[in-house]
N, C-alpha and C positions, 0 to 999 in steps of 0.2 A: 504493500500500500504506500509506503514512503516513496518508492520509486515512481509510482503512478502520480503521486501528488506533487512531486518536485518539478517546477517549471524548467529547470535546467535540462531535463530529459526531452523537452519539446522544442528546443532551439533548433532552427533550421534555416536554410537559405530561403529568402522570400517571405519570411514571417513578418507580421506587422511590427513597427517600432514599439519599443517599450520605454516608458518614462518611470524611473524609480524615484519616488519622493520619500526621503528618509528623515527621521528625527535624529536628535543628538544621541540617541540610545544605541550604542554599538551592538548590543546583543540582538537587535532586531534587523541587523544587516547581513545575517548569515546567508551565504550563497550568492549574494548580489554580485560580488566581484568576479566570481567564477562564471556566473551566467553572462555577465558583460563580456568577459574574455572569450567565451564560446561564441557569443553573438558576433563579436568582431571577427573571429576566425571565419565565420560563415557569411560575412558581409551584411549582417543585420544591424539595424540602428538601435542603439540604446543610449539613453541619457540619464544622468543622475542629478537631482537637486537635493541638497541637504540643507535643512533649516536648523541653524545652531540654537542651543539653549532651549530645546523643545522636549516636551514629554512624548511618549510613544503615540498617543492619540491626538497629536497637535492640530491636525487638519480640521478638527471639529470646533476649535476655539479661537477667539481673537487673542492675540494679534496675528495669528498664523493662518487664519482662514484665507485672507486676501492674497498673501504671497503664494499659497498653495493653488488658488484659482488662477493667479497670473502665470504660474509655471505650467499648469495644464493647458491654458489657452495658448500660451506661446508655443508649446510643444505641438499642439494640434494645428496651429496656424502653419508652423514650419513643415510638418508632415504633409498636410493637405496641399501646400504649395508644391512640395516635391512630387506628389502624386499627379498633380495637374500638369507639371512640366514634362512628365513622361509620356 
């Protein structure tokens, strides 16, 4: 079950881009760097946004809600522009 649940096992060429938005809590970043490395090997797009001084569930609360929304909107704008250019 662990294998089936792990996103790293589904990294492939042509997969959709992934935006990793992380807190300052290092323990919740397990597997992210390995997944990004595998994505890069396969030409997949991965981005990381880390918000310092944040609890794990930061995206639900001010003052971190707006920076989270801005990161998502910026990522989607970039990805959708890239798709339209193809």
